[in-house]
C-alpha distance (Angstrom), angle and dihedral (degrees) to the residues before:
residue distance angle dihedral
M1 . . .
R2 3.79 . .
V3 3.97 117.8 .
W4 3.65 127.9 175.8
P5 3.91 128.9 -165.6
G6 3.81 94.2 -97.7
A7 3.75 121.9 178.2
P8 3.75 136.1 -68.5
Y9 3.71 95.4 -131.3
P10 3.06 137.4 87.8
L11 3.73 93.6 40.6
G12 3.88 118.5 -136.0
A13 3.77 126.9 31.1
T14 3.84 113.7 -34.6
Y15 3.75 118.4 -174.0
D16 3.91 114.2 -157.7
G17 3.84 101.3 -176.0
T18 3.73 92.6 -89.2
G19 3.82 109.1 45.6
T20 3.80 142.4 -18.6
N21 3.84 130.1 -98.4
F22 3.78 114.6 -147.4
S23 3.87 123.9 -160.0
L24 3.75 130.8 169.7
F25 3.84 129.2 -179.9
S26 3.85 118.0 -135.5
E27 3.83 123.4 147.3
V28 3.78 93.7 -171.3
A29 3.80 99.1 44.3
E30 3.78 120.6 119.4
K31 3.81 93.9 -173.5
V32 3.77 135.5 -4.1
E33 3.81 124.9 -151.2
L34 3.87 122.2 -160.1
C35 3.82 105.8 -143.2
L36 3.92 114.6 -155.3
F37 3.85 119.9 -165.3
T38 3.65 137.9 -163.2
E39 3.75 123.0 -137.8
S40 3.75 89.0 -99.2
G41 3.82 90.7 54.2
E42 3.83 100.8 -104.3
E43 3.86 108.2 151.4
T44 3.87 131.9 -142.1
R45 3.75 117.8 -170.2
V46 3.83 123.6 -151.4
E47 3.71 122.8 179.7
L48 3.70 113.2 -132.7
P49 3.90 103.8 -118.2
E50 3.89 102.3 -154.4
V51 3.77 137.0 50.4
T52 3.84 119.9 -168.9
G53 3.79 121.5 174.4
Y54 3.89 90.4 -15.7
C55 3.87 90.0 -52.7
W56 3.76 111.9 121.8
H57 3.79 112.8 -151.8
G58 3.74 149.9 175.4
Y59 3.85 141.6 163.5
L60 3.81 119.5 -134.1
P61 3.88 113.3 -170.0
D62 3.76 94.5 -164.1
V63 3.89 98.2 56.8
G64 3.81 123.1 88.9
P65 3.78 148.2 146.4
G66 3.78 114.4 -23.2
D67 3.85 95.3 24.3
R68 3.77 114.7 133.3
Y69 3.84 120.6 -135.6
G70 3.79 148.3 160.2
F71 3.78 141.1 174.5
R72 3.80 136.3 -109.8
V73 3.82 113.6 -159.9
H74 3.70 119.0 -156.4
G75 3.76 112.0 -155.4
P76 3.92 148.8 105.5
W77 3.80 121.5 -31.1
N78 3.88 107.1 -156.2
P79 3.89 111.0 129.5
G80 3.74 91.2 -178.3
E81 3.81 88.1 64.8
G82 3.80 91.2 40.0
Q83 3.82 94.2 -105.4
R84 3.86 114.5 135.4
C85 3.81 107.6 163.3
C86 3.86 111.9 149.7
A87 3.80 118.4 166.1
A88 3.80 90.8 -158.1
K89 3.76 88.1 72.3
L90 3.79 118.8 85.1
L91 3.84 106.2 -138.4
L92 3.87 129.3 -154.3
D93 3.80 118.5 -126.5
P94 3.92 108.5 -104.0
Y95 3.95 83.9 -145.1
A96 3.70 98.7 45.5
K97 3.79 113.4 141.2
A98 3.78 93.1 -157.5
I99 3.82 135.4 21.2
G100 3.66 124.8 -163.2
G101 3.83 129.4 -157.2
P102 3.84 134.5 6.1
V103 3.79 130.0 -86.3
D104 3.80 112.7 -95.1
W105 3.69 99.4 -142.8
N106 3.86 97.3 -133.2
E107 3.75 119.9 151.5
A108 3.84 87.2 -108.6
V109 3.89 92.2 76.2
F110 3.82 87.2 66.3
T111 3.67 127.4 74.4
Y112 3.84 93.6 -138.2
Y113 3.87 136.4 47.7
F114 3.77 117.0 -101.2
S115 3.71 89.5 -129.5
D116 3.71 94.0 56.5
P117 3.91 113.4 23.5
G118 3.87 91.3 175.1
G119 3.73 97.4 44.1
A120 3.89 138.2 78.3
L121 3.88 123.5 -15.0
N122 3.71 113.5 -94.8
E123 3.79 105.4 -128.7
A124 3.87 96.8 179.7
D125 3.83 110.1 135.9
S126 3.75 109.8 -105.8
A127 3.89 99.0 -165.8
A128 3.72 97.3 103.2
Y129 3.66 92.1 54.7
M130 3.77 99.8 45.1
P131 3.82 133.7 91.3
K132 3.76 113.2 -119.5
S133 3.71 130.5 -125.1
I134 3.94 112.1 -121.0
V135 3.84 130.9 -142.7
I136 3.73 109.5 -131.5
S137 3.70 138.2 -165.2
P138 3.80 110.7 -114.9
Y139 3.79 93.7 -156.2
F140 3.80 120.3 111.9
D141 3.85 134.4 149.1
W142 3.69 105.6 -118.0
G143 3.75 91.7 169.6
T144 3.84 108.3 -172.3
D145 3.79 97.1 -20.9
H146 3.80 116.5 145.9
L147 3.74 134.6 164.4
P148 3.82 108.5 -86.2
H149 3.79 91.1 -137.1
I150 3.85 95.4 -150.8
P151 3.83 106.9 -163.6
W152 3.75 111.7 -108.1
N153 3.82 96.2 -118.1
E154 3.90 90.6 52.4
T155 3.78 93.2 48.8
V156 3.85 120.5 114.0
V157 3.82 113.1 -176.1
Y158 3.84 127.5 -149.0
E159 3.80 112.3 -162.7
T160 3.79 108.4 -152.9
H161 3.77 145.6 155.1
V162 3.86 119.1 -119.4
K163 3.81 95.5 -137.4
G164 3.83 100.4 33.7
F165 3.76 95.7 48.7
S166 3.81 93.9 66.3
K167 3.72 111.1 13.8
L168 3.80 93.3 101.3
Q169 3.80 97.0 32.0
M170 3.80 100.6 117.0
D171 3.75 94.5 -171.1
I172 3.84 87.7 69.4
P173 3.83 117.5 77.1
A174 3.81 109.4 -93.3
D175 3.91 94.8 -126.6
I176 3.90 91.0 64.4
R177 3.68 103.8 35.4
G178 3.79 111.6 125.1
T179 3.86 94.6 22.3
Y180 3.70 139.2 104.5
E181 3.70 90.9 -100.4
A182 3.84 92.2 56.9
L183 3.88 90.6 55.1
S184 3.78 86.7 63.3
H185 3.76 99.1 39.0
P186 3.86 115.2 123.2
V187 3.87 88.3 -108.8
A188 3.89 89.8 57.1
L189 3.84 91.9 43.2
K190 3.78 92.7 50.9
H191 3.77 90.4 53.2
F192 3.75 91.9 49.1
A193 3.73 92.4 49.0
H194 3.67 91.6 50.2
L195 3.80 93.6 52.6
G196 3.74 90.4 45.6
I197 3.89 93.6 -133.7
T198 3.85 114.3 162.9
A199 3.82 98.8 -162.9
V200 3.73 140.4 31.3
E201 3.71 114.8 -145.5
L202 3.91 106.2 -158.7
L203 3.78 124.2 -153.1
P204 3.80 109.5 -121.4
V205 3.79 115.1 -43.5
H206 3.85 92.9 170.0
H207 3.83 105.3 114.0
F208 3.81 106.6 -83.7
I209 3.85 137.5 -174.5
H210 3.84 128.0 -126.2
D211 3.77 107.2 -124.4
A212 3.81 116.9 -114.2
H213 3.80 93.4 -130.5
L214 3.85 90.9 54.4
L215 3.87 94.5 49.8
E216 3.83 89.5 49.6
R217 3.81 88.1 60.0
G218 3.88 93.3 44.3
L219 3.87 92.4 -102.8
R220 3.74 135.2 115.7
N221 3.74 140.1 -150.5
Y222 3.84 97.1 -96.8
W223 3.66 100.9 169.4
G224 3.86 95.2 49.6
Y225 3.68 101.0 -138.6
N226 3.79 90.7 144.8
S227 3.80 104.4 85.3
I228 3.78 126.0 -174.1
G229 3.73 101.6 162.2
Y230 3.76 119.5 49.5
L231 3.82 97.3 -175.4
A232 3.84 96.8 33.1
V233 3.82 120.6 94.4
H234 3.78 111.4 -133.6
N235 3.92 108.0 -92.8
E236 3.86 98.5 -150.0
Y237 3.78 91.1 68.7
G238 3.83 92.3 58.8
H239 3.86 121.1 81.7
S240 3.79 107.9 -168.7
N241 3.79 120.4 102.5
P242 3.92 102.6 -128.4
V243 3.81 108.5 92.8
G244 3.83 111.6 -113.9
R245 3.80 92.4 24.6
Q246 3.83 90.9 115.8
V247 3.84 86.2 79.9
Q248 3.83 92.5 62.7
E249 3.87 90.9 43.7
F250 3.75 91.2 53.2
K251 3.81 91.1 48.4
Q252 3.81 90.2 52.1
M253 3.79 92.3 50.8
V254 3.71 90.7 53.2
K255 3.80 91.2 46.7
T256 3.74 91.7 51.7
L257 3.81 95.2 46.1
H258 3.81 89.9 50.0
Q259 3.79 90.9 53.4
E260 3.89 86.6 58.8
G261 3.79 91.4 49.2
I262 3.86 94.6 -107.7
E263 3.77 121.8 134.6
V264 3.80 127.5 -140.9
I265 3.77 117.3 -135.0
L266 3.84 118.7 -179.1
D267 3.79 127.3 -142.2
V268 3.90 100.2 -136.4
V269 3.66 129.2 -167.5
Y270 3.81 111.6 -155.9
N271 3.80 95.4 145.2
H272 3.72 97.7 82.1
T273 3.82 143.2 -3.1
A274 3.90 137.3 -129.9
E275 3.78 91.6 -103.0
G276 3.80 93.9 87.0
N277 3.84 124.3 -167.7
H278 3.78 131.4 -34.4
L279 3.77 89.6 -60.5
G280 3.78 93.0 51.4
P281 3.80 125.3 102.2
T282 3.76 127.8 -87.5
L283 3.75 106.1 -119.0
C284 3.83 106.8 140.4
F285 3.73 129.8 -37.6
K286 3.88 97.5 38.1
G287 3.71 91.8 60.8
I288 3.80 96.9 39.4
D289 3.78 98.9 53.1
N290 3.79 113.1 -32.1
A291 3.84 98.1 -176.6
A292 3.74 91.9 49.8
Y293 3.79 96.6 50.3
Y294 3.72 103.0 38.7
R295 3.85 139.9 51.2
L296 3.75 108.0 -117.0
V297 3.73 133.6 -163.9
Q298 3.85 104.1 -98.7
K299 3.77 97.7 -144.8
D300 3.88 93.1 46.9
R301 3.82 113.3 19.4
Q302 3.81 95.1 -168.3
Y303 3.78 85.6 77.7
Y304 3.86 130.1 72.2
M305 3.77 131.7 -130.3
D306 3.77 107.2 -122.0
Y307 3.82 118.2 -159.8
T308 3.83 92.5 153.7
G309 3.70 105.2 52.3
T310 3.84 90.8 -119.5
G311 3.75 101.7 97.2
N312 3.81 104.5 -91.9
S313 3.78 147.4 30.4
L314 3.78 129.5 -146.0
N315 3.68 117.2 -107.9
M316 3.83 102.3 -115.0
R317 3.78 91.3 179.7
H318 3.74 91.4 72.3
P319 3.80 118.9 92.3
H320 3.81 94.3 -144.0
V321 3.75 91.6 50.5
L322 3.82 90.9 50.9
Q323 3.81 87.9 45.7
L324 3.89 90.2 52.6
I325 3.79 91.3 52.3
M326 3.78 95.2 44.8
D327 3.81 91.1 46.2
S328 3.70 88.5 50.0
L329 3.82 95.1 51.3
R330 3.81 92.7 45.2
Y331 3.83 88.6 49.2
W332 3.87 92.9 54.8
V333 3.93 91.3 49.2
T334 3.76 99.6 39.9
E335 3.76 103.0 34.4
M336 3.88 102.7 23.6
H337 3.80 96.9 32.8
V338 3.75 97.5 -135.2
D339 3.74 120.0 163.9
G340 3.69 105.8 -139.1
F341 3.85 149.1 -30.5
R342 3.79 139.6 -112.3
F343 3.85 109.7 -150.5
D344 3.72 115.3 -140.6
L345 3.76 112.0 -135.3
A346 3.75 89.1 -7.7
A347 3.81 93.7 -179.7
T348 3.81 88.2 72.4
L349 3.82 89.7 62.2
A350 3.76 88.1 60.7
R351 3.74 96.6 55.1
E352 3.85 107.6 108.6
L353 3.84 99.6 154.0
H354 3.82 111.8 -5.5
D355 3.84 110.2 -58.4
V356 3.67 121.9 70.8
D357 3.94 108.1 -102.7
R358 3.75 114.4 -166.3
L359 3.70 89.1 -162.4
S360 3.79 94.8 56.5
A361 3.75 124.8 141.4
F362 3.91 91.2 -98.8
F363 3.85 91.3 61.8
D364 3.75 93.8 40.8
L365 3.76 88.7 57.0
I366 3.73 93.2 50.2
Q367 3.70 91.3 48.9
Q368 3.84 92.4 51.0
D369 3.79 97.0 43.7
P370 3.84 111.8 102.6
I371 3.74 91.9 -151.4
V372 3.82 109.6 36.1
S373 3.80 93.9 41.3
Q374 3.76 90.8 62.1
V375 3.73 98.5 59.8
K376 3.82 130.8 73.8
L377 3.91 112.3 -72.7
I378 3.73 118.4 -167.4
A379 3.84 124.0 176.9
E380 3.70 128.9 -154.9
P381 3.84 87.6 -145.9
W382 3.79 100.8 -149.7
D383 3.78 145.5 57.7
V384 3.85 134.2 179.4
G385 3.75 97.4 -95.4
E386 3.81 128.1 101.0
G387 3.85 110.4 -75.0
G388 3.81 88.7 11.4
Y389 3.78 99.5 133.9
Q390 3.84 103.6 92.8
V391 3.72 108.8 160.3
G392 3.73 109.6 161.0
N393 3.79 95.2 13.5
F394 3.80 104.7 95.3
P395 3.80 123.3 105.8
P396 3.77 124.1 -80.2
A397 3.82 96.4 -99.1
W398 3.80 91.9 57.3
S399 3.78 131.1 88.0
E400 3.90 117.8 -155.2
W401 3.82 138.3 -146.5
N402 3.77 95.9 -113.5
G403 3.81 106.5 -137.7
R404 3.83 89.4 177.3
Y405 3.81 88.9 62.0
R406 3.83 93.1 52.1
D407 3.76 92.9 50.0
T408 3.70 97.3 43.4
I409 3.81 96.5 48.3
R410 3.79 90.2 47.4
D411 3.69 90.8 51.7
Y412 3.74 94.0 49.4
W413 3.81 97.8 51.1
R414 3.70 93.9 46.9
G415 3.76 87.4 58.9
E416 3.75 103.2 -113.6
G417 3.79 143.5 58.5
S418 3.75 122.8 47.4
A419 3.77 123.8 66.7
L420 3.79 120.0 -114.7
G421 3.63 92.5 -111.7
D422 3.79 92.2 60.7
F423 3.86 89.4 46.0
A424 3.78 87.9 53.7
Y425 3.77 93.7 50.1
R426 3.95 90.9 51.8
L427 3.85 91.5 48.7
T428 3.78 93.9 54.8
G429 3.83 99.6 45.6
S430 3.80 102.3 -82.7
S431 3.70 99.9 -85.8
D432 3.83 89.2 175.6
L433 3.78 87.2 69.6
Y434 3.77 104.8 35.2
E435 3.70 114.2 20.4
T436 3.80 100.4 78.9
T437 3.82 92.1 52.2
G438 3.75 93.5 62.8
R439 3.77 95.8 -101.7
R440 3.88 133.5 132.1
P441 3.77 129.8 -123.4
Y442 3.89 88.2 -95.1
A443 3.83 86.2 70.1
S444 3.80 85.3 84.3
V445 3.81 114.8 75.2
N446 3.81 100.5 -161.7
F447 3.69 121.4 -150.2
V448 3.92 136.3 159.9
T449 3.85 93.7 -171.8
A450 3.92 134.6 20.4
H451 3.73 135.1 175.1
D452 3.84 88.9 -82.8
G453 3.80 104.9 71.5
F454 3.76 139.7 9.8
T455 3.81 121.5 -17.3
L456 3.71 113.8 -120.5
R457 3.76 94.1 -101.3
D458 3.78 91.1 50.2
L459 3.85 91.2 45.4
V460 3.77 89.2 64.2
S461 3.85 94.8 36.9
Y462 3.83 105.0 47.2
N463 3.78 135.0 52.1
E464 3.87 91.5 -179.7
K465 3.83 129.5 49.3
H466 3.82 117.9 -117.6
N467 3.78 105.8 -157.8
E468 3.76 95.7 146.9
A469 3.91 90.8 125.1
N470 3.85 88.8 64.8
G471 3.69 90.9 71.7
E472 3.79 95.4 -129.5
G473 3.80 100.5 106.6
N474 3.81 93.5 -99.3
R475 3.82 86.7 -72.6
D476 3.85 93.4 117.9
G477 3.85 126.4 84.9
E478 3.83 129.9 33.8
S479 3.82 108.0 -22.6
H480 3.82 119.3 -118.0
N481 3.76 107.3 -76.6
R482 3.85 121.2 151.5
S483 3.72 92.3 -146.2
W484 3.77 85.6 70.1
N485 3.72 99.2 45.3
C486 3.79 131.1 67.2
G487 3.92 98.4 -175.7
V488 3.72 116.9 159.7
E489 3.75 103.5 -136.7
G490 3.80 119.6 -132.5
P491 3.86 140.8 79.5
T492 3.68 118.0 -52.2
G493 3.76 91.9 -125.9
D494 3.80 94.6 57.8
P495 3.85 107.6 108.4
G496 3.79 91.2 -150.8
V497 3.74 95.4 51.2
N498 3.82 91.7 47.2
A499 3.76 90.0 48.6
L500 3.77 93.0 53.9
R501 3.91 91.4 45.0
S502 3.79 88.1 53.4
Q503 3.85 88.5 47.4
Q504 3.86 92.1 50.7
Q505 3.89 89.8 51.1
R506 3.85 87.3 53.9
N507 3.79 91.2 47.7
F508 3.78 93.9 54.9
L509 3.73 94.0 45.2
A510 3.74 95.0 46.6
T511 3.78 92.2 49.4
L512 3.75 91.2 45.8
I513 3.73 96.9 52.3
L514 3.75 96.9 40.4
S515 3.83 94.3 49.3
Q516 3.73 119.6 101.9
G517 3.88 113.3 -107.3
I518 3.80 126.7 48.0
P519 3.96 115.5 -40.5
M520 3.82 113.2 -141.4
I521 3.82 113.6 -163.0
L522 3.80 115.9 -160.5
G523 3.76 105.0 -127.6
G524 3.84 109.9 -106.4
D525 3.77 94.1 26.5
E526 3.76 89.2 97.4
M527 3.71 91.1 61.6
G528 3.85 100.0 38.7
R529 3.75 97.0 -100.9
T530 3.92 115.4 -171.9
Q531 3.75 130.8 -159.9
F532 3.80 89.2 -172.0
G533 3.75 93.2 -109.3
N534 3.82 94.4 -49.5
N535 3.97 104.7 139.6
N536 3.74 95.4 -179.3
G537 3.76 108.5 49.0
Y538 3.78 94.1 160.5
C539 3.87 92.5 123.5
Q540 3.81 98.4 35.3
D541 3.83 105.0 100.8
N542 3.82 90.2 165.3
Q543 3.78 141.5 71.0
I544 3.73 91.8 -52.3
S545 3.79 89.1 72.7
W546 3.85 105.4 20.8
Y547 3.80 119.3 97.5
K548 3.90 110.0 -98.4
W549 3.75 100.5 -143.1
D550 3.81 93.1 176.0
E551 3.83 89.0 60.9
K552 3.84 96.6 43.3
D553 3.79 118.8 140.7
Q554 3.76 102.6 -128.9
D555 3.80 93.3 -172.9
L556 3.76 88.9 57.8
I557 3.74 93.6 47.8
D558 3.89 88.1 51.0
F559 3.77 90.7 49.9
V560 3.75 92.4 53.7
S561 3.73 90.6 45.5
E562 3.82 93.0 53.6
L563 3.92 91.5 46.6
V564 3.76 91.0 52.5
K565 3.80 91.4 49.6
L566 3.72 89.3 50.8
R567 3.81 91.8 50.3
K568 3.81 94.1 49.9
A569 3.80 95.0 45.8
H570 3.82 94.9 56.8
P571 3.86 124.0 56.6
A572 3.78 87.3 -159.9
L573 3.80 90.8 69.6
H574 3.80 93.9 49.7
R575 3.82 106.0 32.4
R576 3.76 123.2 -178.3
R577 3.89 92.8 -148.1
W578 3.63 138.1 47.3
F579 3.87 124.8 -93.1
H580 3.76 115.5 -105.4
G581 3.77 99.0 -168.3
R582 3.80 89.9 -146.9
P583 3.92 129.9 97.7
I584 3.79 113.8 -76.4
H585 3.81 115.8 -177.6
G586 3.76 87.3 -11.1
F587 3.72 95.6 -50.1
A588 3.81 134.1 93.3
D589 3.80 110.7 -132.1
I590 3.77 94.3 -146.5
A591 3.69 139.1 10.4
W592 3.82 136.0 -175.1
L593 3.70 116.8 -137.7
K594 3.85 136.7 -165.2
P595 3.88 118.3 -139.6
T596 3.78 87.4 -98.7
G597 3.83 88.9 66.6
D598 3.79 93.9 -112.3
E599 3.80 123.6 121.4
M600 3.75 118.8 -95.5
T601 3.77 117.0 -99.5
D602 3.80 128.2 -148.3
Q603 3.73 87.6 -104.0
D604 3.83 91.3 52.9
W605 3.90 89.9 53.3
M606 3.87 87.8 53.4
Q607 3.75 95.0 61.9
G608 3.76 88.7 98.9
P609 3.87 125.8 -153.0
V610 3.92 93.0 -24.1
A611 3.83 93.5 78.4
K612 3.86 110.5 85.2
S613 3.75 104.1 167.0
L614 3.80 129.2 78.3
G615 3.80 140.6 161.8
V616 3.85 120.7 -149.3
Y617 3.78 122.8 -159.9
L618 3.79 114.9 -158.9
N619 3.75 111.7 -172.5
G620 3.82 110.4 -154.8
Q621 3.89 91.5 -172.1
A622 3.84 90.1 66.3
L623 3.88 102.6 56.9
N624 3.78 89.7 119.3
Y625 3.86 98.6 -158.0
T626 3.71 135.4 91.7
D627 3.76 136.5 -123.3
E628 3.81 127.3 -117.5
R629 3.87 90.0 -80.0
G630 3.79 91.0 53.6
E631 3.74 94.1 -108.4
L632 3.87 118.1 140.9
I633 3.77 108.2 -109.6
V634 3.77 113.7 -125.4
D635 3.88 120.5 -174.3
D636 3.76 137.9 175.4
T637 3.76 121.5 -85.7
F638 3.80 122.8 -110.7
L639 3.87 139.1 -158.2
L640 3.77 119.6 -158.7
F641 3.80 115.1 -167.4
F642 3.82 115.8 -163.3
N643 3.82 121.4 -166.6
A644 3.89 114.4 175.1
H645 3.87 90.1 166.4
H646 3.75 121.2 116.8
E647 3.74 87.5 -125.8
P648 3.85 133.1 56.8
L649 3.80 120.5 -98.7
N650 3.77 135.4 -161.6
F651 3.79 115.7 -124.7
T652 3.70 121.3 -162.1
F653 3.91 120.0 -142.7
P654 3.70 113.5 -125.3
A655 3.71 126.5 -103.6
Q656 3.81 122.0 -66.7
T657 3.80 93.5 -97.3
W658 3.84 85.7 69.7
G659 3.68 95.7 53.2
K660 3.75 135.9 -38.5
R661 3.78 103.4 -139.7
W662 3.78 131.0 16.8
E663 3.76 128.5 -161.3
K664 3.82 118.1 -154.2
L665 3.84 109.1 -128.2
F666 3.75 96.4 -175.2
D667 3.76 149.4 -45.0
T668 3.71 128.1 -142.4
R669 3.63 96.0 -112.1
Q670 3.76 87.1 73.3
T671 3.80 117.5 85.1
I672 3.87 89.9 -144.6
P673 3.78 124.0 24.1
Q674 3.85 108.5 -101.4
P675 3.86 121.7 175.7
A676 3.86 114.2 -121.8
E677 3.88 115.8 -103.3
R678 3.79 90.5 -123.6
K679 3.81 138.4 42.7
Y680 3.79 127.1 -121.9
K681 3.67 123.6 -127.6
A682 3.94 128.1 -140.8
S683 3.74 113.6 -78.1
E684 3.78 91.6 14.0
K685 3.87 119.0 132.4
V686 3.73 125.9 -121.6
R687 3.77 128.6 -169.7
V688 3.82 114.9 -123.5
E689 3.66 112.1 -166.9
S690 3.84 126.5 -129.5
R691 3.83 115.7 -76.4
S692 3.74 94.4 4.9
M693 3.72 143.3 108.1
S694 3.84 129.8 -143.3
V695 3.79 129.2 -158.3
F696 3.90 125.5 -152.5
I697 3.75 131.2 -175.8
C698 3.80 129.5 -153.1
T699 3.92 103.9 -160.1
V700 3.77 116.6 -141.9
T701 3.77 131.0 -161.0
K702 3.70 103.4 -111.8
K703 3.84 114.3 -135.3
K704 3.78 126.4 -176.5
T705 3.77 114.5 -121.9
């Protein structure tokens, strides 16, 4: 087979219409073989003829889209020094654009024998048991596609799973359910449009591996936080027969969603890989250059630093690891047209030595990159290592999953826990966390539930987790802790209990959608999806996790839809700037009220967690910024009355100077928001039922300034 010197960059397999250039980084390699495979598994080995700057490369004019390949790296085997090269192990390309087939968990994919983990090197050939990297065609007709660039403050995120969203949606053709194509099918688009969401945040679609221990128990890695290919779109969510076709299907999904004004945000897992610890398999990075790619224990380099709880952590101090991640991010933006990223356990990416450093090289690279710095960047601001909880500490260009918001809102609506001051901060964008670092309210990605934990329906239905189906004796997942649960105790068949559970769901959703910051809705929460008390469905690729469309709560869907419409229609409910709480142009932009209608005093704020009622005055006439035409934005004024007591309370509307007439938009006792038939006057009383919130509007005549 003909092979030419080729070029060291770009890394990976790059088809140019005539042939394919291959390039692989390895600082420790002594020789690198490119291995080409037929569909039946026959192997041809070609030695890469050139090495430039530790990149081994060659060009093959007879190789093109659909061809399967892998690498064998000849180099040192010395685990004590962190060197794990073994040419008997076929290795995936770290830059593969597509990967086909699963891992067959034969002993051959490990470098030791199961009977003697500390013994001799296992030199059995692993090729027959390994997935193969696939050469793809980069060509796709994007037409006029462009990133929607939805402003941050207008963003409404819907966190969902590609397969779980549509697997049980019977209105979508059976052959595409659970695929990328299904996520952009007219049925899905209609649902997204009705909800009013502006972005789908997809659980991992980088190619990932199903763990051996899960397959042995008849389970699978459903969530996908087990990446092995950072440029490869996961093959199981495609449906066409040609290998590598999943790339085209993903691009078409993005293009279609963009046509509907919906952005695509990817949940990415750059903190660890599917190769695990020293007892894990050799699939890719370990056999290429183990010490370059992974953080190793300094005193004994056969072991791995583990800040993620998964066995290993990528070595963000190495320039080629940083290059891999940056090349991956740029690829997904420039070639796959995605709109942003949510970084799993992002604190791990900042660990250069031991402590988390928010000015680490990784974040410097992001800041300086002209492509990646311009898309939406969201951090999960914690990991499992010491000092890993970093909410509020990420750089100015980043937004963060706000764990403080989740905990405080849960505490409030179950009637105990957080002080009113903390609740007020969360409602208004968490200025205590973000304002002093030059960020805006949309730095806070607000959520009550996420994929990791109870669904909303289960949150209000269970006080104990029920993870028995995971096969770990119900020991996995978040431990029982009432501060994390909001279950309404009582039998499921009790109409009163069921009504209160439904009301609690509406309380959470209304609070979430009407808070300043970015609301993130867990997919399925809008329809009352249950996982039957399982708060760790990572391995449940079945009806425990899939959306049950035939059981959907249409009233709840409509409730969410109306709330999002309300939020979008009023700048006062999605401000670009922080509240000041002081008069601006004669108006206070926000005020905090007692049920008596009087403003809260310092003493009132000091009541601690006993106080469970609060009025919030949002003055739309005091936004104090202009639109794109330079006109001062003027909006209606709102009153939000919160009552987390187990008894109803009378709230008094403030004096006439605050607003003459108030119309009730909805309260959370209602299954669908319905305006009241009459308006309320200043200083009039209104009854707010127990464990509910009510929203009122004072409409203003908008005048251009």
